VOFI-57434 format. One record per residue (C-alpha): residue number from 1; x, y, z. Coordinates in Angstrom, 1 decimal. Example, Ala and Ser with C-alpha at 12.3 -4.5 7.8 and 13.67 -1.06 7.14 Angstrom:
<node><n>1</n><X>12.3</X><Y>-4.5</Y><Z>7.8</Z></node>
<node><n>2</n><X>13.7</X><Y>-1.1</Y><Z>7.1</Z></node>
% end
This chain:
<node><n>1</n><X>0.0</X><Y>0.0</Y><Z>0.0</Z></node>
<node><n>2</n><X>1.4</X><Y>3.4</Y><Z>-1.0</Z></node>
<node><n>3</n><X>1.9</X><Y>6.3</Y><Z>1.3</Z></node>
<node><n>4</n><X>-0.8</X><Y>8.2</Y><Z>-0.6</Z></node>
<node><n>5</n><X>-3.4</X><Y>5.5</Y><Z>0.0</Z></node>
<node><n>6</n><X>-2.5</X><Y>5.4</Y><Z>3.7</Z></node>
<node><n>7</n><X>-2.9</X><Y>9.2</Y><Z>3.9</Z></node>
<node><n>8</n><X>-6.3</X><Y>9.1</Y><Z>2.2</Z></node>
<node><n>9</n><X>-7.5</X><Y>6.4</Y><Z>4.6</Z></node>
<node><n>10</n><X>-6.4</X><Y>8.4</Y><Z>7.6</Z></node>
<node><n>11</n><X>-8.1</X><Y>11.5</Y><Z>6.2</Z></node>
<node><n>12</n><X>-11.3</X><Y>9.5</Y><Z>5.6</Z></node>
<node><n>13</n><X>-11.2</X><Y>8.0</Y><Z>9.1</Z></node>
<node><n>14</n><X>-10.8</X><Y>11.5</Y><Z>10.6</Z></node>
<node><n>15</n><X>-13.7</X><Y>12.9</Y><Z>8.5</Z></node>
<node><n>16</n><X>-15.9</X><Y>10.0</Y><Z>9.7</Z></node>
<node><n>17</n><X>-15.0</X><Y>10.6</Y><Z>13.3</Z></node>
<node><n>18</n><X>-15.7</X><Y>14.4</Y><Z>12.9</Z></node>
<node><n>19</n><X>-19.0</X><Y>13.7</Y><Z>11.2</Z></node>
<node><n>20</n><X>-20.1</X><Y>11.3</Y><Z>13.9</Z></node>
<node><n>21</n><X>-19.1</X><Y>13.8</Y><Z>16.6</Z></node>
<node><n>22</n><X>-21.0</X><Y>16.6</Y><Z>15.0</Z></node>
<node><n>23</n><X>-24.0</X><Y>14.4</Y><Z>14.5</Z></node>
<node><n>24</n><X>-24.0</X><Y>13.4</Y><Z>18.2</Z></node>
<node><n>25</n><X>-23.7</X><Y>17.0</Y><Z>19.3</Z></node>
<node><n>26</n><X>-26.6</X><Y>18.0</Y><Z>17.1</Z></node>
<node><n>27</n><X>-28.7</X><Y>15.1</Y><Z>18.5</Z></node>
<node><n>28</n><X>-28.0</X><Y>16.3</Y><Z>22.1</Z></node>
<node><n>29</n><X>-29.0</X><Y>19.8</Y><Z>21.2</Z></node>
<node><n>30</n><X>-32.2</X><Y>18.6</Y><Z>19.6</Z></node>
<node><n>31</n><X>-33.1</X><Y>16.6</Y><Z>22.7</Z></node>
<node><n>32</n><X>-32.4</X><Y>19.5</Y><Z>25.0</Z></node>
<node><n>33</n><X>-34.5</X><Y>21.8</Y><Z>22.8</Z></node>
<node><n>34</n><X>-37.4</X><Y>19.3</Y><Z>22.8</Z></node>
<node><n>35</n><X>-37.2</X><Y>19.0</Y><Z>26.6</Z></node>
<node><n>36</n><X>-37.3</X><Y>22.8</Y><Z>27.0</Z></node>
<node><n>37</n><X>-40.3</X><Y>23.0</Y><Z>24.6</Z></node>
<node><n>38</n><X>-42.1</X><Y>20.2</Y><Z>26.5</Z></node>
<node><n>39</n><X>-41.5</X><Y>22.0</Y><Z>29.8</Z></node>
<node><n>40</n><X>-42.7</X><Y>25.3</Y><Z>28.5</Z></node>
<node><n>41</n><X>-45.8</X><Y>23.6</Y><Z>27.1</Z></node>
<node><n>42</n><X>-46.5</X><Y>21.9</Y><Z>30.4</Z></node>
<node><n>43</n><X>-46.0</X><Y>25.2</Y><Z>32.3</Z></node>
<node><n>44</n><X>-48.3</X><Y>27.1</Y><Z>29.9</Z></node>
<node><n>45</n><X>-51.0</X><Y>24.3</Y><Z>30.3</Z></node>
<node><n>46</n><X>-50.7</X><Y>24.6</Y><Z>34.1</Z></node>
<node><n>47</n><X>-51.0</X><Y>28.4</Y><Z>34.0</Z></node>
<node><n>48</n><X>-54.1</X><Y>28.0</Y><Z>31.8</Z></node>
<node><n>49</n><X>-55.7</X><Y>25.4</Y><Z>34.1</Z></node>
<node><n>50</n><X>-54.8</X><Y>27.3</Y><Z>37.2</Z></node>
<node><n>51</n><X>-56.4</X><Y>30.5</Y><Z>35.8</Z></node>
<node><n>52</n><X>-59.6</X><Y>28.6</Y><Z>34.9</Z></node>
<node><n>53</n><X>-59.9</X><Y>26.9</Y><Z>38.2</Z></node>
<node><n>54</n><X>-59.2</X><Y>29.9</Y><Z>40.4</Z></node>
<node><n>55</n><X>-61.5</X><Y>32.1</Y><Z>38.4</Z></node>
<node><n>56</n><X>-64.3</X><Y>29.5</Y><Z>38.6</Z></node>
<node><n>57</n><X>-63.9</X><Y>29.4</Y><Z>42.4</Z></node>
<node><n>58</n><X>-64.0</X><Y>33.2</Y><Z>42.7</Z></node>
<node><n>59</n><X>-67.1</X><Y>33.3</Y><Z>40.6</Z></node>
<node><n>60</n><X>-68.7</X><Y>30.4</Y><Z>42.5</Z></node>
<node><n>61</n><X>-69.0</X><Y>28.5</Y><Z>39.2</Z></node>
<node><n>62</n><X>-68.1</X><Y>25.1</Y><Z>40.6</Z></node>
<node><n>63</n><X>-70.0</X><Y>22.4</Y><Z>42.5</Z></node>
<node><n>64</n><X>-67.0</X><Y>21.7</Y><Z>44.7</Z></node>
<node><n>65</n><X>-67.3</X><Y>21.5</Y><Z>48.5</Z></node>
<node><n>66</n><X>-65.1</X><Y>23.8</Y><Z>50.6</Z></node>
<node><n>67</n><X>-62.8</X><Y>20.8</Y><Z>51.3</Z></node>
<node><n>68</n><X>-62.5</X><Y>20.1</Y><Z>47.5</Z></node>
<node><n>69</n><X>-61.8</X><Y>23.8</Y><Z>46.8</Z></node>
<node><n>70</n><X>-59.1</X><Y>23.8</Y><Z>49.5</Z></node>
<node><n>71</n><X>-57.5</X><Y>20.7</Y><Z>48.0</Z></node>
<node><n>72</n><X>-57.5</X><Y>22.1</Y><Z>44.5</Z></node>
<node><n>73</n><X>-56.0</X><Y>25.4</Y><Z>45.8</Z></node>
<node><n>74</n><X>-53.2</X><Y>23.4</Y><Z>47.5</Z></node>
<node><n>75</n><X>-52.4</X><Y>21.6</Y><Z>44.3</Z></node>
<node><n>76</n><X>-52.2</X><Y>24.8</Y><Z>42.3</Z></node>
<node><n>77</n><X>-50.0</X><Y>26.4</Y><Z>45.0</Z></node>
<node><n>78</n><X>-47.7</X><Y>23.4</Y><Z>44.8</Z></node>
<node><n>79</n><X>-47.0</X><Y>24.1</Y><Z>41.1</Z></node>
<node><n>80</n><X>-45.2</X><Y>27.3</Y><Z>42.2</Z></node>
<node><n>81</n><X>-46.3</X><Y>29.2</Y><Z>39.1</Z></node>
<node><n>82</n><X>-44.8</X><Y>32.6</Y><Z>38.7</Z></node>
<node><n>83</n><X>-47.4</X><Y>34.0</Y><Z>36.4</Z></node>
<node><n>84</n><X>-48.6</X><Y>37.4</Y><Z>37.8</Z></node>
<node><n>85</n><X>-52.3</X><Y>36.8</Y><Z>37.0</Z></node>
<node><n>86</n><X>-52.2</X><Y>33.4</Y><Z>38.7</Z></node>
<node><n>87</n><X>-50.5</X><Y>34.9</Y><Z>41.7</Z></node>
<node><n>88</n><X>-53.2</X><Y>37.6</Y><Z>42.0</Z></node>
<node><n>89</n><X>-56.0</X><Y>35.1</Y><Z>41.6</Z></node>
<node><n>90</n><X>-54.4</X><Y>32.9</Y><Z>44.3</Z></node>
<node><n>91</n><X>-54.3</X><Y>35.8</Y><Z>46.7</Z></node>
<node><n>92</n><X>-58.0</X><Y>36.4</Y><Z>46.1</Z></node>
<node><n>93</n><X>-59.0</X><Y>32.8</Y><Z>46.4</Z></node>
<node><n>94</n><X>-57.0</X><Y>32.3</Y><Z>49.5</Z></node>
<node><n>95</n><X>-58.9</X><Y>35.2</Y><Z>51.2</Z></node>
<node><n>96</n><X>-62.2</X><Y>33.8</Y><Z>49.9</Z></node>
<node><n>97</n><X>-61.4</X><Y>30.3</Y><Z>51.3</Z></node>
<node><n>98</n><X>-60.4</X><Y>31.8</Y><Z>54.7</Z></node>
<node><n>99</n><X>-63.8</X><Y>33.6</Y><Z>54.9</Z></node>
<node><n>100</n><X>-65.7</X><Y>30.4</Y><Z>53.8</Z></node>
<node><n>101</n><X>-63.8</X><Y>28.3</Y><Z>56.4</Z></node>
<node><n>102</n><X>-64.6</X><Y>30.9</Y><Z>59.1</Z></node>
<node><n>103</n><X>-68.3</X><Y>30.9</Y><Z>58.1</Z></node>
<node><n>104</n><X>-68.4</X><Y>27.1</Y><Z>58.1</Z></node>
<node><n>105</n><X>-66.8</X><Y>27.0</Y><Z>61.6</Z></node>
<node><n>106</n><X>-69.4</X><Y>29.5</Y><Z>62.8</Z></node>
<node><n>107</n><X>-72.3</X><Y>27.5</Y><Z>61.5</Z></node>
<node><n>108</n><X>-70.8</X><Y>24.3</Y><Z>62.9</Z></node>
<node><n>109</n><X>-70.6</X><Y>25.9</Y><Z>66.3</Z></node>
<node><n>110</n><X>-74.1</X><Y>27.2</Y><Z>66.1</Z></node>
<node><n>111</n><X>-75.3</X><Y>23.7</Y><Z>65.2</Z></node>
<node><n>112</n><X>-73.4</X><Y>22.2</Y><Z>68.1</Z></node>
<node><n>113</n><X>-74.9</X><Y>24.7</Y><Z>70.5</Z></node>
<node><n>114</n><X>-78.4</X><Y>24.1</Y><Z>69.1</Z></node>
<node><n>115</n><X>-78.0</X><Y>20.3</Y><Z>69.5</Z></node>
<node><n>116</n><X>-76.7</X><Y>20.8</Y><Z>73.1</Z></node>
<node><n>117</n><X>-79.7</X><Y>23.0</Y><Z>73.9</Z></node>
<node><n>118</n><X>-82.1</X><Y>20.5</Y><Z>72.4</Z></node>
<node><n>119</n><X>-80.5</X><Y>17.7</Y><Z>74.4</Z></node>
<node><n>120</n><X>-80.7</X><Y>19.8</Y><Z>77.6</Z></node>
<node><n>121</n><X>-84.4</X><Y>20.5</Y><Z>77.0</Z></node>
<node><n>122</n><X>-85.0</X><Y>16.8</Y><Z>76.4</Z></node>
<node><n>123</n><X>-83.2</X><Y>15.9</Y><Z>79.6</Z></node>
<node><n>124</n><X>-85.2</X><Y>18.6</Y><Z>81.5</Z></node>
<node><n>125</n><X>-88.4</X><Y>17.3</Y><Z>79.9</Z></node>
<node><n>126</n><X>-87.6</X><Y>13.7</Y><Z>81.0</Z></node>
<node><n>127</n><X>-86.9</X><Y>15.0</Y><Z>84.5</Z></node>
<node><n>128</n><X>-90.3</X><Y>16.6</Y><Z>84.7</Z></node>
<node><n>129</n><X>-92.2</X><Y>13.6</Y><Z>83.2</Z></node>
<node><n>130</n><X>-93.6</X><Y>12.6</Y><Z>86.6</Z></node>
<node><n>131</n><X>-95.0</X><Y>16.1</Y><Z>87.2</Z></node>
<node><n>132</n><X>-96.4</X><Y>16.4</Y><Z>83.7</Z></node>
<node><n>133</n><X>-98.0</X><Y>12.9</Y><Z>83.9</Z></node>
<node><n>134</n><X>-99.9</X><Y>14.2</Y><Z>87.0</Z></node>
<node><n>135</n><X>-101.2</X><Y>17.2</Y><Z>84.9</Z></node>
<node><n>136</n><X>-102.2</X><Y>15.0</Y><Z>82.0</Z></node>
<node><n>137</n><X>-104.0</X><Y>12.6</Y><Z>84.4</Z></node>
<node><n>138</n><X>-106.1</X><Y>15.4</Y><Z>85.9</Z></node>
<node><n>139</n><X>-107.1</X><Y>16.8</Y><Z>82.4</Z></node>
<node><n>140</n><X>-108.1</X><Y>13.3</Y><Z>81.3</Z></node>
<node><n>141</n><X>-110.0</X><Y>12.3</Y><Z>84.5</Z></node>
<node><n>142</n><X>-113.4</X><Y>10.8</Y><Z>83.6</Z></node>
<node><n>143</n><X>-115.3</X><Y>12.6</Y><Z>86.5</Z></node>
<node><n>144</n><X>-114.9</X><Y>15.3</Y><Z>89.1</Z></node>
<node><n>145</n><X>-114.2</X><Y>12.9</Y><Z>92.0</Z></node>
<node><n>146</n><X>-111.4</X><Y>11.2</Y><Z>90.1</Z></node>
<node><n>147</n><X>-110.0</X><Y>14.6</Y><Z>89.1</Z></node>
<node><n>148</n><X>-110.0</X><Y>15.8</Y><Z>92.7</Z></node>
<node><n>149</n><X>-108.2</X><Y>12.7</Y><Z>93.9</Z></node>
<node><n>150</n><X>-105.5</X><Y>13.3</Y><Z>91.3</Z></node>
<node><n>151</n><X>-105.3</X><Y>17.0</Y><Z>92.2</Z></node>
<node><n>152</n><X>-104.6</X><Y>16.0</Y><Z>95.8</Z></node>
<node><n>153</n><X>-101.9</X><Y>13.6</Y><Z>94.7</Z></node>
<node><n>154</n><X>-100.3</X><Y>16.3</Y><Z>92.4</Z></node>
<node><n>155</n><X>-100.4</X><Y>18.9</Y><Z>95.2</Z></node>
<node><n>156</n><X>-98.2</X><Y>16.6</Y><Z>97.3</Z></node>
<node><n>157</n><X>-95.3</X><Y>17.4</Y><Z>95.0</Z></node>
<node><n>158</n><X>-95.5</X><Y>21.1</Y><Z>95.9</Z></node>
<node><n>159</n><X>-94.5</X><Y>23.0</Y><Z>99.0</Z></node>
<node><n>160</n><X>-98.0</X><Y>24.5</Y><Z>99.3</Z></node>
<node><n>161</n><X>-101.2</X><Y>25.0</Y><Z>97.2</Z></node>
<node><n>162</n><X>-100.1</X><Y>28.7</Y><Z>96.7</Z></node>
<node><n>163</n><X>-96.9</X><Y>27.9</Y><Z>94.8</Z></node>
<node><n>164</n><X>-96.8</X><Y>30.4</Y><Z>91.9</Z></node>
<node><n>165</n><X>-97.3</X><Y>29.1</Y><Z>88.4</Z></node>
<node><n>166</n><X>-96.0</X><Y>31.3</Y><Z>85.5</Z></node>
<node><n>167</n><X>-97.0</X><Y>30.5</Y><Z>81.9</Z></node>
<node><n>168</n><X>-94.8</X><Y>31.8</Y><Z>79.1</Z></node>
<node><n>169</n><X>-97.0</X><Y>32.9</Y><Z>76.1</Z></node>
<node><n>170</n><X>-94.2</X><Y>34.2</Y><Z>73.9</Z></node>
<node><n>171</n><X>-90.4</X><Y>34.5</Y><Z>73.8</Z></node>
<node><n>172</n><X>-88.7</X><Y>37.3</Y><Z>71.9</Z></node>
<node><n>173</n><X>-85.0</X><Y>38.3</Y><Z>71.9</Z></node>
<node><n>174</n><X>-84.3</X><Y>36.2</Y><Z>75.0</Z></node>
<node><n>175</n><X>-87.2</X><Y>37.8</Y><Z>76.9</Z></node>
<node><n>176</n><X>-90.3</X><Y>36.0</Y><Z>78.1</Z></node>
<node><n>177</n><X>-93.8</X><Y>37.4</Y><Z>78.0</Z></node>
<node><n>178</n><X>-96.0</X><Y>35.8</Y><Z>80.7</Z></node>
<node><n>179</n><X>-99.7</X><Y>35.2</Y><Z>81.1</Z></node>
<node><n>180</n><X>-101.4</X><Y>36.4</Y><Z>84.3</Z></node>
<node><n>181</n><X>-99.7</X><Y>34.6</Y><Z>87.3</Z></node>
<node><n>182</n><X>-101.7</X><Y>31.9</Y><Z>89.1</Z></node>
<node><n>183</n><X>-101.2</X><Y>29.3</Y><Z>91.8</Z></node>
<node><n>184</n><X>-100.7</X><Y>25.6</Y><Z>91.5</Z></node>
<node><n>185</n><X>-104.1</X><Y>24.9</Y><Z>93.2</Z></node>
<node><n>186</n><X>-105.9</X><Y>27.2</Y><Z>90.8</Z></node>
<node><n>187</n><X>-104.0</X><Y>25.8</Y><Z>87.8</Z></node>
<node><n>188</n><X>-104.8</X><Y>22.2</Y><Z>88.6</Z></node>
<node><n>189</n><X>-108.5</X><Y>23.0</Y><Z>89.0</Z></node>
<node><n>190</n><X>-108.3</X><Y>24.8</Y><Z>85.7</Z></node>
<node><n>191</n><X>-107.0</X><Y>21.6</Y><Z>84.1</Z></node>
<node><n>192</n><X>-109.9</X><Y>19.7</Y><Z>85.7</Z></node>
<node><n>193</n><X>-112.4</X><Y>22.1</Y><Z>84.2</Z></node>
<node><n>194</n><X>-110.9</X><Y>22.5</Y><Z>80.7</Z></node>
<node><n>195</n><X>-109.9</X><Y>18.8</Y><Z>80.4</Z></node>
<node><n>196</n><X>-106.9</X><Y>19.6</Y><Z>78.4</Z></node>
<node><n>197</n><X>-103.2</X><Y>20.2</Y><Z>79.2</Z></node>
<node><n>198</n><X>-101.5</X><Y>22.1</Y><Z>76.3</Z></node>
<node><n>199</n><X>-98.4</X><Y>23.4</Y><Z>78.1</Z></node>
<node><n>200</n><X>-95.0</X><Y>21.9</Y><Z>78.9</Z></node>
<node><n>201</n><X>-92.8</X><Y>22.5</Y><Z>81.9</Z></node>
<node><n>202</n><X>-90.0</X><Y>25.0</Y><Z>81.1</Z></node>
<node><n>203</n><X>-88.5</X><Y>25.3</Y><Z>84.6</Z></node>
<node><n>204</n><X>-89.0</X><Y>24.1</Y><Z>88.1</Z></node>
<node><n>205</n><X>-87.5</X><Y>25.4</Y><Z>91.4</Z></node>
<node><n>206</n><X>-87.3</X><Y>23.1</Y><Z>94.4</Z></node>
<node><n>207</n><X>-86.8</X><Y>23.8</Y><Z>98.1</Z></node>
<node><n>208</n><X>-84.3</X><Y>21.8</Y><Z>100.3</Z></node>
<node><n>209</n><X>-86.9</X><Y>19.1</Y><Z>100.9</Z></node>
<node><n>210</n><X>-87.4</X><Y>18.5</Y><Z>97.2</Z></node>
<node><n>211</n><X>-90.8</X><Y>20.2</Y><Z>97.1</Z></node>
<node><n>212</n><X>-91.6</X><Y>22.5</Y><Z>94.2</Z></node>
<node><n>213</n><X>-91.7</X><Y>26.2</Y><Z>95.1</Z></node>
<node><n>214</n><X>-92.1</X><Y>27.7</Y><Z>91.6</Z></node>
<node><n>215</n><X>-93.3</X><Y>26.3</Y><Z>88.4</Z></node>
<node><n>216</n><X>-92.8</X><Y>27.8</Y><Z>84.9</Z></node>
<node><n>217</n><X>-94.7</X><Y>26.5</Y><Z>82.0</Z></node>
<node><n>218</n><X>-94.7</X><Y>27.4</Y><Z>78.3</Z></node>
<node><n>219</n><X>-97.4</X><Y>27.0</Y><Z>75.7</Z></node>
<node><n>220</n><X>-96.8</X><Y>24.2</Y><Z>73.2</Z></node>
% end
């Protein structure tokens, strides 16, 4: 093999290596460019989706519960988007969610207190069942003699026949409006005559001997 042939072979080999090297570099650059384009497209898509979701929440255009809105907001926040419009929307939605959470907590507390009050009234009503059963028995007595017997039995629960009986006819703003005061003796005879008991016990006061010294009723 001549020296010229050897030189041509070397030159060809060098050109091949250079071509392969240039091709590899071009391929790497293409992959990096593609990755950047994909990242940009994903970022743009998230900005678009975040804008739509945040705007929908602000305009109350979703059927999401408060918990679902809070989870969606947390997801969008985790994207760490630097778009100015998205950042502004997030500030507004964060304030809105804080108000909604405070309102939900207020309503939950009101409901808890309502249930506690209802349970208290039920406990009170159960405690007064024995007294109210006496009143119902007097109103349902088949004749005067039977009614009088039941009145005597009921009076044994009270400190005296003159124990005051107050009947609430309305309640407004935490204040009670009462009917004309009467005594337990007069009230029991009223039940005997009317043959109907349409009140319920609201409050009872007892003396140290467990006798009733004041009775407060409320119309049903």
